[in-house]
Phi, psi and omega in degrees: 000318183297322180292326178293320178296319179297320180296318179295320179296320180295316179297320179296319179298317181295318179297318179298320179296319179299324178290316181299324190287342184303327184263006184255158171287168182298318180295319179294320179295319179299316180297319180298314180296320180297320179297328182266002179071038182240141182291127175224048176285164188306326182250029179291156181299162178301318175262100185297151181248150176301145179288126179293135188289324180297312179296322179295324180297326178289311181296326179295324178295320179293314181296321180294322182288319190249351175055232184288354179284346179233158173232124176276107186284321173197159176225118179223174179302118179068007183221131175224140174233129181231136177238152181207168176286155183297333179292339184252355190296327181294315179297318180296318181297317178299319179296316180297323178285307190282326185258334185252345173093008175279114192254358179205160174261124180282327178196165173228129182235158175240149176226126183268127177237079183296328182295321179265003179057048179221155169236129179266136175247126189237120177257130176255114189251143179219188180219132172266339192258343181247113183300328181293337181258009187302325181259002186273142169233119178256118180267125177244120187233151174212171179231147179235159178298148178248120179278137177295320175244092188289145173224076190309129180091345183232009178239193187275359180279078186210158178202171178287134175291147173260017180299328179292334183267310182237107184304327187290354180279354190306308181284325181297317179293325177296320178295319179295326177297310185282330184272334181239345180086015179276121179266128183259105181291131182093354176290135186284349186209071184278052174263165173295153182250318185243326182277156176294150182298335181264020178304125187244001181263178177288162178305130192286349177265003173283150188291340180266007177286135179230136176286125183299137178093359179240000000 
């Protein structure tokens, strides 16, 4: 009975918060939700949910270790997203592996932001060895400069490879290199993976890429 009462009280608190927030600015609403331990990330549901404590304990360890060098973008059930500058990503990645138990990268993705002249590189990290992390995905993201006229491997669109930390990024980073033009310094095999070696156009996953003749 007591757990049912607690659930009803929690639902009531969330509803009250949703009502309170209607008259607040976005920054004021975010502060209110944080004080009540409720998720208010940019793409949070219309009805916000309480922040799960297990996931929050993980994000708190990262925030405590790196302070202003990281930003916890959101914390949800089985999902955490953390972003950092490219200069700090290697240190953050080692901490996530060695201290938190995330032992492999499930994938590496790129996102093109031509308006801000940036490309985001996103690592999705998981664990095979820690049962508590079996359903968890920790997203580690950073951004690199985006060249208007790209020259992959010879321009400023580059960052440190995480191949030394997570062996499984080897092929994913190669794909990100050829499709977005991000050069990974320290990667042992920065060759193209899918495109022909004589590819002469811009990276095809950039938003300004156009198929010739269309």
